[in-house]
Residue frames as a rotation matrix with the C-alpha (Angstrom) as fourth column:
UNK 1
0.856 0.031 -0.517 62.38
-0.508 0.241 -0.827 120.62
0.099 0.970 0.222 71.50
UNK 2
0.735 -0.603 0.310 64.94
0.393 0.751 0.530 117.85
-0.553 -0.267 0.789 71.05
UNK 3
0.507 -0.640 -0.578 68.38
-0.739 -0.668 0.092 119.12
-0.444 0.380 -0.811 70.03
UNK 4
0.954 -0.205 -0.218 70.35
0.000 0.729 -0.684 117.27
0.299 0.653 0.696 67.38
UNK 5
0.564 -0.816 0.126 73.72
-0.199 0.014 0.980 115.98
-0.802 -0.578 -0.154 68.55
UNK 6
0.147 -0.618 -0.772 76.75
-0.989 -0.108 -0.102 115.82
-0.021 0.779 -0.627 66.29
UNK 7
0.903 0.208 -0.376 77.24
-0.276 0.952 -0.135 112.32
0.330 0.226 0.917 64.91
UNK 8
0.320 -0.795 0.515 79.89
-0.742 0.128 0.658 110.31
-0.589 -0.593 -0.549 66.70
UNK 9
0.860 -0.122 -0.495 82.22
-0.321 0.626 -0.711 108.22
0.396 0.770 0.500 64.58
UNK 10
0.771 -0.636 -0.034 85.29
0.478 0.543 0.690 106.06
-0.421 -0.548 0.723 65.29
UNK 11
0.260 -0.796 -0.546 88.82
-0.629 -0.569 0.530 107.19
-0.732 0.206 -0.649 64.67
UNK 12
0.841 -0.008 -0.541 90.35
-0.485 0.432 -0.760 105.91
0.240 0.902 0.359 61.44
UNK 13
-0.315 -0.920 0.232 92.70
-0.937 0.262 -0.230 103.60
0.151 -0.290 -0.945 63.35
UNK 14
-0.503 0.074 -0.861 92.83
-0.066 0.990 0.124 99.88
0.862 0.119 -0.493 64.02
UNK 15
-0.875 0.122 -0.468 91.99
0.484 0.237 -0.843 100.31
0.008 -0.964 -0.267 67.69
UNK 16
-0.740 0.615 -0.273 89.37
-0.493 -0.772 -0.401 102.96
-0.457 -0.162 0.875 66.99
UNK 17
-0.354 0.603 -0.715 87.57
-0.772 0.244 0.587 100.77
0.529 0.759 0.379 64.46
UNK 18
-0.467 0.145 -0.872 87.49
0.282 0.959 0.008 97.67
0.838 -0.242 -0.489 66.65
UNK 19
-0.933 0.106 -0.344 86.60
0.311 -0.242 -0.919 99.69
-0.180 -0.964 0.193 69.76
UNK 20
-0.600 0.744 -0.292 83.69
-0.753 -0.649 -0.106 101.45
-0.268 0.157 0.950 68.07
UNK 21
-0.312 0.459 -0.832 82.55
-0.531 0.642 0.553 98.18
0.788 0.614 0.044 66.50
UNK 22
-0.760 -0.009 -0.650 82.55
0.462 0.697 -0.549 96.51
0.458 -0.717 -0.526 69.93
UNK 23
-0.861 0.447 -0.241 80.43
-0.098 -0.611 -0.785 99.31
-0.499 -0.653 0.570 71.34
UNK 24
-0.364 0.746 -0.558 77.97
-0.931 -0.312 0.191 99.20
-0.032 0.589 0.808 68.43
UNK 25
-0.634 0.080 -0.769 77.85
-0.192 0.947 0.256 95.41
0.749 0.311 -0.585 68.48
UNK 26
-0.790 0.332 -0.516 76.30
0.614 0.428 -0.663 95.40
0.001 -0.840 -0.542 71.93
UNK 27
-0.706 0.550 -0.446 74.14
-0.350 -0.819 -0.454 98.42
-0.615 -0.165 0.771 71.21
UNK 28
0.091 0.707 -0.701 72.56
-0.994 0.023 -0.106 96.70
-0.059 0.706 0.705 68.18
UNK 29
-0.633 -0.560 0.534 73.26
-0.594 0.794 0.129 93.13
-0.497 -0.236 -0.835 69.25
UNK 30
-0.011 0.700 0.714 70.04
0.073 0.712 -0.698 91.41
-0.997 0.044 -0.059 68.13
UNK 31
0.829 0.290 -0.477 70.13
-0.399 -0.291 -0.870 92.94
-0.391 0.912 -0.125 64.67
UNK 32
0.036 -0.915 -0.402 73.81
-0.997 -0.005 -0.078 92.11
0.069 0.403 -0.912 64.17
UNK 33
-0.537 -0.164 0.827 73.26
-0.422 0.902 -0.095 88.60
-0.730 -0.400 -0.554 65.52
UNK 34
0.431 0.799 0.419 70.41
0.071 0.433 -0.899 88.01
-0.900 0.417 0.130 63.06
UNK 35
0.707 -0.269 -0.654 72.44
-0.703 -0.363 -0.611 89.39
-0.073 0.892 -0.446 60.14
UNK 36
-0.364 -0.920 0.143 75.30
-0.915 0.382 0.127 87.09
-0.172 -0.085 -0.981 61.14
UNK 37
-0.254 0.365 0.896 72.97
-0.122 0.906 -0.404 84.08
-0.960 -0.212 -0.185 61.26
UNK 38
0.790 0.605 -0.096 71.54
-0.133 0.016 -0.991 84.82
-0.598 0.796 0.093 57.80
UNK 39
0.426 -0.715 -0.555 75.02
-0.897 -0.252 -0.364 85.28
0.121 0.653 -0.748 56.27
UNK 40
-0.503 -0.627 0.594 76.29
-0.728 0.679 0.100 82.11
-0.466 -0.382 -0.798 57.96
UNK 41
0.105 0.637 0.763 73.37
0.067 0.761 -0.645 80.03
-0.992 0.119 0.038 56.64
UNK 42
0.868 0.206 -0.451 73.83
-0.386 -0.291 -0.876 81.57
-0.312 0.934 -0.173 53.17
UNK 43
0.074 -0.947 -0.311 77.49
-0.989 -0.031 -0.141 80.50
0.124 0.319 -0.940 53.19
UNK 44
0.119 -0.013 0.993 76.74
-0.587 0.805 0.081 76.97
-0.801 -0.593 0.088 54.41
UNK 45
0.915 0.250 0.315 76.33
0.063 0.685 -0.726 75.37
-0.398 0.684 0.611 50.93
UNK 46
0.706 -0.703 -0.088 79.64
-0.403 -0.297 -0.865 76.87
0.582 0.647 -0.493 49.76
UNK 47
0.074 -0.702 0.709 81.41
-0.997 -0.042 0.063 75.61
-0.014 -0.711 -0.703 52.89
UNK 48
0.836 0.276 0.475 80.67
-0.297 0.954 -0.032 71.97
-0.462 -0.114 0.880 52.04
UNK 49
-0.143 -0.917 -0.373 83.89
-0.974 0.064 0.216 70.07
-0.174 0.394 -0.903 51.32
UNK 50
0.872 0.447 -0.202 83.99
-0.486 0.841 -0.238 66.77
0.064 0.305 0.950 49.54
UNK 51
-0.028 -0.883 0.469 86.52
-0.739 0.335 0.584 64.09
-0.673 -0.331 -0.662 50.45
UNK 52
-0.144 -0.091 -0.985 87.60
-0.918 0.385 0.098 61.82
0.371 0.918 -0.139 47.65
UNK 53
-0.958 -0.272 -0.092 87.63
-0.214 0.890 -0.402 58.91
0.192 -0.365 -0.911 50.07
UNK 54
-0.600 0.788 0.134 83.93
-0.010 0.160 -0.987 59.37
-0.800 -0.594 -0.088 50.79
UNK 55
0.493 0.815 -0.304 82.59
-0.282 -0.181 -0.942 60.13
-0.823 0.551 0.140 47.32
UNK 56
-0.248 -0.476 0.844 83.18
0.741 0.468 0.482 58.70
-0.624 0.745 0.236 43.90
UNK 57
-0.666 -0.002 -0.746 83.45
-0.363 -0.873 0.327 61.24
-0.652 0.488 0.580 41.10
UNK 58
-0.492 0.579 0.650 80.25
0.805 0.588 0.085 60.90
-0.333 0.565 -0.755 39.10
UNK 59
-0.537 0.321 0.780 77.89
0.513 -0.610 0.604 63.00
0.670 0.724 0.163 37.02
UNK 60
0.532 0.827 -0.182 75.65
0.623 -0.237 0.745 63.73
0.573 -0.510 -0.641 40.01
UNK 61
0.332 -0.505 -0.797 78.51
0.803 -0.292 0.520 65.04
-0.495 -0.812 0.308 42.14
UNK 62
-0.725 -0.615 0.310 79.86
0.678 -0.562 0.474 67.17
-0.117 0.554 0.824 39.29
UNK 63
-0.166 0.767 0.619 76.39
0.517 -0.467 0.718 68.63
0.840 0.440 -0.319 38.68
UNK 64
0.689 0.417 -0.593 76.06
0.709 -0.223 0.669 69.43
0.146 -0.881 -0.449 42.39
UNK 65
-0.120 -0.837 -0.534 79.43
0.785 -0.409 0.465 71.17
-0.608 -0.363 0.706 42.44
UNK 66
-0.726 -0.056 0.685 78.44
0.579 -0.586 0.566 73.23
0.370 0.808 0.458 39.39
UNK 67
0.328 0.928 0.177 75.23
0.560 -0.342 0.755 74.25
0.761 -0.148 -0.631 41.15
UNK 68
0.551 -0.203 -0.809 77.16
0.768 -0.255 0.587 75.26
-0.326 -0.945 0.015 44.26
UNK 69
-0.582 -0.813 0.023 79.59
0.730 -0.510 0.455 77.30
-0.359 0.281 0.890 42.12
UNK 70
-0.428 0.520 0.739 76.69
0.514 -0.533 0.672 79.03
0.744 0.667 -0.039 40.38
UNK 71
0.646 0.664 -0.377 75.11
0.656 -0.230 0.719 79.76
0.390 -0.711 -0.584 43.75
UNK 72
0.155 -0.691 -0.706 78.39
0.819 -0.310 0.483 81.22
-0.553 -0.653 0.518 45.04
UNK 73
-0.799 -0.540 0.263 78.73
0.582 -0.589 0.561 83.48
-0.148 0.601 0.785 42.00
UNK 74
-0.666 0.582 0.467 75.14
0.215 -0.450 0.867 84.51
0.714 0.678 0.175 41.30
UNK 75
0.417 0.905 -0.090 73.23
0.307 -0.047 0.951 84.41
0.856 -0.424 -0.297 44.61
UNK 76
0.310 -0.331 -0.891 75.55
0.947 0.186 0.260 84.49
0.080 -0.925 0.371 47.63
UNK 77
-0.730 -0.664 0.164 77.11
0.646 -0.748 -0.154 87.92
0.225 -0.007 0.974 46.85
UNK 78
-0.158 0.749 0.643 73.66
0.044 -0.646 0.762 89.56
0.987 0.148 0.069 47.02
UNK 79
0.775 0.468 -0.425 73.18
0.383 0.187 0.905 88.41
0.503 -0.863 -0.034 50.62
UNK 80
0.066 -0.842 -0.536 76.77
0.994 0.009 0.109 89.20
-0.086 -0.540 0.837 51.64
UNK 81
-0.740 -0.297 0.604 76.69
0.434 -0.896 0.090 92.69
0.515 0.329 0.792 50.11
UNK 82
0.217 0.903 0.370 73.27
0.018 -0.383 0.924 93.24
0.976 -0.194 -0.100 51.71
UNK 83
0.658 -0.060 -0.751 74.71
0.727 0.311 0.612 92.18
0.197 -0.948 0.248 55.07
UNK 84
-0.455 -0.889 -0.059 77.63
0.887 -0.446 -0.121 94.61
0.081 -0.107 0.991 54.63
UNK 85
-0.448 0.361 0.818 75.17
0.118 -0.883 0.455 97.44
0.886 0.300 0.353 53.99
UNK 86
0.653 0.755 -0.062 73.20
0.127 -0.028 0.992 96.65
0.747 -0.655 -0.114 57.14
UNK 87
0.229 -0.683 -0.694 76.41
0.973 0.162 0.163 96.46
0.001 -0.713 0.702 59.20
UNK 88
-0.709 -0.544 0.449 77.32
0.593 -0.804 -0.038 99.90
0.382 0.239 0.893 57.89
UNK 89
-0.094 0.764 0.638 73.92
-0.045 -0.644 0.764 101.36
0.995 0.043 0.095 58.64
UNK 90
0.775 0.326 -0.541 74.03
0.477 0.259 0.840 100.04
0.414 -0.909 0.045 62.20
UNK 91
-0.237 -0.902 -0.360 77.47
0.971 -0.223 -0.080 101.60
-0.008 -0.368 0.930 62.65
UNK 92
-0.790 0.026 0.613 75.72
0.164 -0.953 0.253 104.85
0.591 0.301 0.749 61.66
UNK 93
-0.843 0.516 -0.155 72.92
0.188 0.011 -0.982 104.16
-0.505 -0.857 -0.106 64.16
UNK 94
-0.622 0.653 -0.433 70.35
-0.768 -0.401 0.499 104.08
0.152 0.643 0.751 61.37
UNK 95
0.066 0.738 0.672 67.14
-0.592 0.571 -0.569 102.08
-0.804 -0.360 0.474 61.52
UNK 96
-0.768 -0.354 -0.534 67.18
-0.640 0.453 0.621 98.93
0.022 0.818 -0.574 59.42
UNK 97
0.518 0.821 0.239 64.87
-0.763 0.570 -0.304 96.19
-0.386 -0.025 0.922 58.22
UNK 98
-0.214 -0.669 0.711 66.46
-0.251 0.741 0.622 92.74
-0.944 -0.045 -0.327 57.85
UNK 99
0.542 0.501 0.675 64.52
0.498 0.456 -0.738 92.26
-0.677 0.736 -0.003 54.62
UNK 100
0.813 -0.276 -0.513 66.78
-0.498 -0.786 -0.367 94.91
-0.302 0.554 -0.776 53.08
UNK 101
-0.151 -0.889 0.431 69.52
-0.387 0.455 0.802 92.27
-0.910 -0.046 -0.413 52.91
UNK 102
-0.294 0.125 0.948 67.71
0.636 0.765 0.096 90.83
-0.713 0.631 -0.304 49.90
UNK 103
0.547 0.551 -0.630 66.88
-0.023 -0.743 -0.669 94.10
-0.837 0.381 -0.393 48.11
UNK 104
-0.350 -0.800 -0.487 69.83
-0.588 -0.217 0.779 93.53
-0.729 0.559 -0.395 45.78
UNK 105
-0.586 0.172 0.792 67.89
0.498 0.847 0.185 90.81
-0.639 0.503 -0.582 43.99
UNK 106
0.334 0.819 0.466 65.51
0.909 -0.151 -0.387 93.42
-0.247 0.553 -0.796 42.59
UNK 107
0.920 0.123 -0.372 67.36
0.113 -0.992 -0.049 96.76
-0.376 0.003 -0.927 42.76
UNK 108
0.484 -0.839 -0.247 71.12
-0.834 -0.528 0.161 96.35
-0.266 0.128 -0.955 42.27
UNK 109
0.820 -0.056 0.570 71.67
-0.011 0.993 0.114 92.78
-0.573 -0.100 0.814 41.14
UNK 110
0.827 -0.484 0.287 73.93
0.448 0.255 -0.857 93.22
0.341 0.837 0.428 38.13
UNK 111
0.456 -0.675 0.580 76.22
-0.535 -0.728 -0.427 95.77
0.711 -0.116 -0.694 39.82
UNK 112
0.506 -0.231 0.831 76.70
-0.776 0.298 0.556 93.47
-0.375 -0.926 -0.028 42.82
UNK 113
0.835 -0.152 0.529 77.49
0.254 0.959 -0.125 90.39
-0.488 0.239 0.840 40.75
UNK 114
0.722 -0.573 0.388 79.87
0.369 -0.157 -0.916 92.24
0.586 0.804 0.098 38.41
UNK 115
0.459 -0.559 0.690 81.60
-0.740 -0.670 -0.050 94.10
0.491 -0.488 -0.722 41.26
UNK 116
0.625 -0.191 0.757 82.12
-0.504 0.642 0.578 90.83
-0.597 -0.742 0.305 43.12
UNK 117
0.822 -0.304 0.481 83.52
0.529 0.720 -0.449 89.13
-0.210 0.624 0.753 39.99
UNK 118
0.667 -0.580 0.469 85.76
0.013 -0.620 -0.785 92.09
0.745 0.529 -0.405 39.16
UNK 119
0.465 -0.476 0.746 87.17
-0.880 -0.341 0.330 92.27
0.097 -0.810 -0.578 42.69
UNK 120
0.710 -0.150 0.688 87.70
-0.139 0.928 0.346 88.50
-0.691 -0.341 0.638 42.81
UNK 121
0.833 -0.381 0.401 89.48
0.530 0.344 -0.775 88.56
0.157 0.858 0.488 39.44
UNK 122
0.567 -0.634 0.526 91.76
-0.363 -0.766 -0.532 91.48
0.739 0.111 -0.664 40.35
UNK 123
0.393 -0.401 0.827 92.74
-0.893 0.050 0.448 90.07
-0.221 -0.915 -0.339 43.74
UNK 124
0.817 -0.037 0.575 93.08
0.064 0.998 -0.027 86.57
-0.573 0.059 0.818 42.29
UNK 125
0.779 -0.563 0.274 95.49
0.314 -0.028 -0.949 87.78
0.542 0.826 0.155 39.62
UNK 126
0.441 -0.605 0.663 97.44
-0.748 -0.656 -0.102 89.57
0.496 -0.451 -0.742 42.33
UNK 127
0.490 -0.222 0.843 97.89
-0.617 0.595 0.516 86.32
-0.616 -0.773 0.154 44.24
UNK 128
0.918 -0.185 0.350 98.91
0.364 0.741 -0.564 84.48
-0.155 0.645 0.748 41.07
UNK 129
0.405 -0.801 0.441 101.71
0.213 -0.387 -0.897 87.00
0.889 0.458 0.014 40.51
UNK 130
-0.723 -0.651 -0.229 103.23
0.269 0.040 -0.962 86.35
0.636 -0.758 0.146 43.94
UNK 131
-0.098 0.739 -0.667 101.27
0.960 0.247 0.132 86.72
0.262 -0.627 -0.734 47.18
UNK 132
-0.592 -0.216 -0.776 102.17
0.596 -0.766 -0.242 90.28
-0.542 -0.606 0.582 48.18
UNK 133
-0.958 0.287 0.002 100.40
-0.210 -0.706 0.677 92.01
0.195 0.648 0.736 45.24
UNK 134
-0.298 0.889 -0.349 97.28
0.381 0.446 0.810 90.02
0.876 0.108 -0.471 46.07
UNK 135
-0.166 0.175 -0.971 97.38
0.983 -0.046 -0.176 91.16
-0.076 -0.984 -0.164 49.70
UNK 136
-0.875 -0.216 -0.433 97.84
0.206 -0.976 0.071 94.79
-0.438 -0.027 0.899 48.63
UNK 137
-0.795 0.607 -0.009 94.95
-0.196 -0.244 0.950 94.60
0.574 0.757 0.313 46.18
UNK 138
-0.164 0.746 -0.645 92.70
0.726 0.534 0.433 92.87
0.668 -0.397 -0.630 48.74
UNK 139
-0.381 -0.049 -0.923 93.38
0.824 -0.472 -0.315 95.64
-0.420 -0.880 0.220 51.25
UNK 140
-0.929 -0.073 -0.363 92.82
-0.053 -0.943 0.327 98.45
-0.366 0.323 0.873 48.76
UNK 141
-0.673 0.711 -0.206 89.56
-0.302 -0.009 0.953 97.00
0.676 0.704 0.220 47.39
UNK 142
-0.862 0.279 -0.423 88.02
0.502 0.587 -0.635 96.13
0.071 -0.760 -0.646 50.75
UNK 143
-0.627 0.625 -0.465 85.45
-0.091 -0.652 -0.753 98.94
-0.773 -0.430 0.466 50.47
UNK 144
-0.946 0.233 -0.225 83.96
-0.229 0.008 0.973 97.83
0.228 0.972 0.046 47.13
UNK 145
-0.508 0.817 -0.271 80.86
0.773 0.572 0.274 96.17
0.379 -0.071 -0.923 48.68
UNK 146
-0.208 0.418 -0.884 80.04
0.689 -0.579 -0.436 99.29
-0.695 -0.700 -0.167 50.74
UNK 147
-0.713 -0.141 -0.687 80.47
-0.255 -0.860 0.441 101.58
-0.653 0.490 0.577 47.74
UNK 148
-0.892 0.443 -0.089 78.23
0.091 0.370 0.925 99.45
0.442 0.817 -0.370 45.52
UNK 149
-0.231 0.850 -0.473 75.53
0.904 0.367 0.218 99.28
0.359 -0.377 -0.854 48.19
UNK 150
-0.046 0.166 -0.985 75.91
0.757 -0.638 -0.143 102.63
-0.652 -0.752 -0.096 49.97
UNK 151
-0.413 -0.225 -0.883 76.83
-0.232 -0.911 0.341 104.91
-0.881 0.345 0.324 47.04
UNK 152
0.617 0.692 0.374 75.18
0.111 0.395 -0.912 102.82
-0.779 0.605 0.167 44.30
UNK 153
0.009 -0.717 -0.697 78.39
-0.812 -0.412 0.414 102.92
-0.584 0.562 -0.585 42.27
UNK 154
0.864 0.157 -0.478 78.93
-0.453 0.655 -0.605 100.76
0.218 0.739 0.637 39.21
UNK 155
0.880 -0.470 -0.068 81.61
0.460 0.806 0.371 98.03
-0.119 -0.358 0.926 39.50
UNK 156
0.105 -0.902 0.418 84.52
0.813 -0.164 -0.558 99.90
0.572 0.399 0.717 37.87
UNK 157
0.151 0.020 0.988 83.67
-0.240 -0.969 0.056 103.13
0.959 -0.245 -0.141 39.69
UNK 158
0.943 0.239 0.233 83.46
-0.283 0.207 0.936 101.24
0.176 -0.949 0.263 43.01
UNK 159
0.597 -0.797 -0.095 86.90
0.802 0.597 0.030 99.67
0.033 -0.094 0.995 42.47
UNK 160
-0.107 -0.645 0.757 88.41
0.538 -0.678 -0.501 103.06
0.836 0.353 0.419 41.59
UNK 161
0.387 0.343 0.856 86.75
-0.440 -0.747 0.499 104.77
0.810 -0.570 -0.138 44.56
UNK 162
0.991 -0.069 -0.118 87.85
0.136 0.573 0.808 102.06
0.012 -0.817 0.577 46.99
UNK 163
0.229 -0.966 0.119 91.42
0.916 0.173 -0.361 102.42
0.328 0.192 0.925 45.72
UNK 164
-0.143 -0.224 0.964 91.17
0.112 -0.972 -0.209 106.18
0.983 0.078 0.164 46.29
UNK 165
0.679 0.529 0.509 89.52
-0.422 -0.286 0.860 105.93
0.601 -0.799 0.029 49.74
UNK 166
0.942 -0.295 -0.158 92.08
0.323 0.680 0.658 103.45
-0.087 -0.671 0.736 51.06
UNK 167
0.300 -0.871 0.389 95.09
0.355 -0.277 -0.893 105.52
0.885 0.406 0.227 49.96
UNK 168
-0.335 -0.527 0.781 97.18
-0.562 -0.553 -0.615 106.01
0.756 -0.645 -0.111 53.10
UNK 169
0.227 0.509 0.830 95.18
-0.964 0.239 0.117 103.36
-0.138 -0.827 0.545 55.00
UNK 170
0.367 -0.071 -0.927 96.66
-0.525 0.807 -0.270 100.21
0.768 0.586 0.259 53.45
UNK 171
-0.652 -0.703 -0.285 98.80
-0.124 0.469 -0.874 99.28
0.748 -0.535 -0.393 56.45
UNK 172
-0.639 0.496 0.588 95.91
-0.738 -0.179 -0.651 99.94
-0.217 -0.850 0.481 58.84
UNK 173
0.443 0.829 -0.341 93.61
-0.892 0.446 -0.076 97.68
0.089 0.338 0.937 56.83
UNK 174
0.065 -0.524 -0.849 96.32
-0.238 0.818 -0.523 95.00
0.969 0.236 -0.071 56.74
UNK 175
-0.874 -0.399 0.276 96.74
-0.320 0.047 -0.946 95.39
0.365 -0.916 -0.168 60.51
UNK 176
-0.150 0.909 0.389 92.99
-0.955 -0.032 -0.295 95.01
-0.256 -0.416 0.873 60.99
UNK 177
0.539 0.310 -0.783 93.09
-0.619 0.776 -0.119 91.79
0.571 0.549 0.610 58.95
UNK 178
-0.413 -0.770 -0.486 95.98
-0.101 0.570 -0.816 90.44
0.905 -0.288 -0.313 61.06
UNK 179
-0.807 0.198 0.556 94.10
-0.587 -0.170 -0.792 91.32
-0.062 -0.965 0.254 64.24
UNK 180
0.237 0.951 -0.200 91.03
-0.967 0.250 0.043 89.62
0.091 0.183 0.979 62.79
UNK 181
0.091 -0.290 -0.953 93.03
-0.252 0.919 -0.304 86.37
0.963 0.268 0.010 62.55
UNK 182
-0.888 -0.459 -0.019 93.91
-0.065 0.167 -0.984 86.62
0.455 -0.872 -0.178 66.24
UNK 183
-0.453 0.809 0.375 90.27
-0.866 -0.300 -0.400 87.35
-0.211 -0.505 0.837 67.11
UNK 184
0.414 0.589 -0.694 89.13
-0.746 0.656 0.111 84.27
0.521 0.472 0.712 65.17
UNK 185
-0.357 -0.621 -0.698 91.76
0.010 0.745 -0.667 82.16
0.934 -0.245 -0.259 66.95
UNK 186
-0.925 0.078 0.372 90.44
-0.379 -0.235 -0.895 83.51
0.017 -0.969 0.247 70.24
UNK 187
0.011 0.998 -0.054 86.94
-0.999 0.009 -0.033 82.58
-0.032 0.055 0.998 69.07
UNK 188
0.136 -0.035 -0.990 88.10
-0.404 0.910 -0.088 79.05
0.905 0.412 0.110 68.27
UNK 189
-0.876 -0.476 -0.073 89.22
-0.094 0.319 -0.943 78.68
0.472 -0.820 -0.324 71.88
UNK 190
-0.622 0.739 0.258 85.59
-0.555 -0.183 -0.812 79.37
-0.553 -0.648 0.524 72.80
UNK 191
-0.521 0.361 0.773 84.44
0.521 0.852 -0.046 76.79
-0.676 0.379 -0.632 70.21
UNK 192
-0.420 0.361 0.833 81.91
0.876 -0.080 0.476 77.58
0.239 0.929 -0.282 67.43
UNK 193
0.623 0.743 -0.244 79.99
0.782 -0.597 0.177 80.23
-0.015 -0.301 -0.954 69.37
UNK 194
0.260 -0.618 -0.742 83.13
0.300 -0.679 0.670 82.29
-0.918 -0.397 0.008 69.86
UNK 195
-0.728 -0.522 0.444 84.02
0.545 -0.048 0.837 82.15
-0.416 0.852 0.319 66.14
UNK 196
0.012 0.842 0.539 80.52
0.958 -0.165 0.235 83.33
0.287 0.514 -0.809 65.22
UNK 197
0.817 0.283 -0.501 80.77
0.476 -0.822 0.311 86.41
-0.324 -0.493 -0.807 67.45
UNK 198
-0.165 -0.951 -0.262 84.33
0.374 -0.306 0.876 87.00
-0.913 0.046 0.406 66.23
UNK 199
-0.609 -0.037 0.792 83.11
0.793 -0.037 0.608 87.30
0.007 0.999 0.052 62.64
UNK 200
0.535 0.833 0.137 80.35
0.810 -0.553 0.197 89.70
0.240 0.006 -0.971 63.68
UNK 201
0.599 -0.380 -0.705 82.87
0.322 -0.691 0.647 91.91
-0.733 -0.614 -0.292 65.47
UNK 202
-0.492 -0.849 0.191 85.31
0.482 -0.083 0.872 91.83
-0.725 0.522 0.450 62.55
UNK 203
-0.268 0.479 0.836 82.60
0.923 -0.122 0.366 92.70
0.277 0.869 -0.409 60.01
UNK 204
0.780 0.581 -0.233 81.43
0.626 -0.722 0.296 95.56
0.003 -0.376 -0.926 62.21
UNK 205
0.216 -0.796 -0.566 85.03
0.374 -0.467 0.801 96.84
-0.902 -0.385 0.197 62.54
UNK 206
-0.705 -0.479 0.522 85.56
0.642 -0.120 0.757 97.08
-0.300 0.869 0.393 58.78
UNK 207
0.163 0.831 0.532 82.17
0.863 -0.381 0.331 98.79
0.477 0.406 -0.779 58.39
UNK 208
0.724 0.049 -0.688 83.26
0.535 -0.670 0.515 101.23
-0.435 -0.741 -0.511 61.11
UNK 209
-0.326 -0.923 -0.205 86.49
0.462 -0.345 0.817 102.06
-0.825 0.172 0.538 59.29
UNK 210
-0.529 0.216 0.820 84.60
0.809 -0.161 0.565 102.70
0.254 0.963 -0.090 56.05
UNK 211
0.559 0.827 -0.062 82.13
0.786 -0.505 0.356 104.89
0.263 -0.248 -0.932 57.94
UNK 212
0.448 -0.460 -0.767 84.93
0.471 -0.607 0.640 106.91
-0.760 -0.648 -0.055 59.54
UNK 213
-0.649 -0.743 0.164 86.84
0.500 -0.254 0.828 107.47
-0.574 0.619 0.536 56.29
UNK 214
-0.263 0.655 0.709 83.64
0.880 -0.139 0.455 108.31
0.397 0.743 -0.539 54.42
UNK 215
0.738 0.553 -0.388 82.72
0.672 -0.654 0.347 110.93
-0.062 -0.516 -0.854 57.02
UNK 216
0.024 -0.822 -0.570 86.22
0.390 -0.517 0.762 112.42
-0.921 -0.240 0.308 56.87
UNK 217
-0.718 -0.264 0.644 85.97
0.683 -0.090 0.725 112.65
-0.133 0.960 0.245 53.08
UNK 218
0.223 0.893 0.392 82.59
0.866 -0.366 0.341 114.38
0.448 0.263 -0.854 53.33
UNK 219
0.670 -0.023 -0.742 83.94
0.533 -0.681 0.502 116.81
-0.517 -0.732 -0.445 55.90
UNK 220
-0.394 -0.906 -0.158 86.94
0.431 -0.333 0.839 117.63
-0.812 0.262 0.521 53.71
UNK 221
-0.570 0.246 0.784 84.69
0.792 -0.091 0.604 118.16
0.220 0.965 -0.143 50.70
UNK 222
0.493 0.867 0.076 82.19
0.787 -0.481 0.386 120.35
0.371 -0.130 -0.920 52.53
UNK 223
-0.448 -0.789 0.420 84.79
0.474 -0.608 -0.637 122.34
0.758 -0.087 0.647 54.38
UNK 224
-0.769 0.210 0.603 82.21
-0.510 -0.771 -0.382 124.31
0.385 -0.602 0.700 56.33
UNK 225
-0.009 0.800 -0.600 80.05
-0.030 0.600 0.800 121.37
0.999 0.025 0.019 57.35
UNK 226
0.759 0.368 0.537 78.90
-0.538 -0.109 0.836 120.50
0.366 -0.923 0.115 60.87
UNK 227
-0.240 -0.931 0.275 81.71
-0.940 0.152 -0.307 119.35
0.244 -0.332 -0.911 63.13
UNK 228
0.587 0.332 -0.738 82.08
-0.222 0.943 0.247 115.61
0.779 0.019 0.627 63.57
UNK 229
0.325 -0.427 0.844 83.16
-0.943 -0.084 0.321 114.33
-0.066 -0.900 -0.430 66.98
UNK 230
-0.035 -0.425 -0.904 85.49
-0.438 0.820 -0.369 111.33
0.899 0.383 -0.215 67.01
UNK 231
0.945 0.314 -0.089 85.24
-0.093 0.522 0.848 108.56
0.313 -0.793 0.522 69.57
């Protein structure tokens, strides 16, 4: 009979998260690559920039920009949140189906859209009132997508839970974001291909940190649960 091994998780550190994410990235490479491709294509319309020297402002251009804004608010978050969920599940070594990226359109649509708008509004207000509050809020609310998708929390509950989960981890999350910038710069040196893999690694690292903190919280709540071995 096959014996069950204790689940292995990363340490709740910057190095532990990126190290575990690197390991899992190559273990589940094809799945993560495909998720990255889908998310990249989904973001393509929003990434379009218009130069005033190339286009005259007209009704058609304004209508197109409104459509792109509506897409960014009402459709894109579903795919991005779905991608975050699949990243998380691969960090847990769970089986996935790429089609699950789109399940939010039928199962959790309103919660995803409202959670995305609420997070954007809170962080945006933080940046308006000087930059530092915005950075703090962005770090503390980084787990909202996972909580909406993984725990099926409503928007306000997800924001509150993310704030609670990240207590004591703010500097680590900020450090991960700073390291992410360096990783992207390194990817730029390797041209577009390097940037693409950099974003996959970064996304996996944040999913790893959420996974590690979530497992620690469960262990603390259970008290007498099965021992969890850290990488």
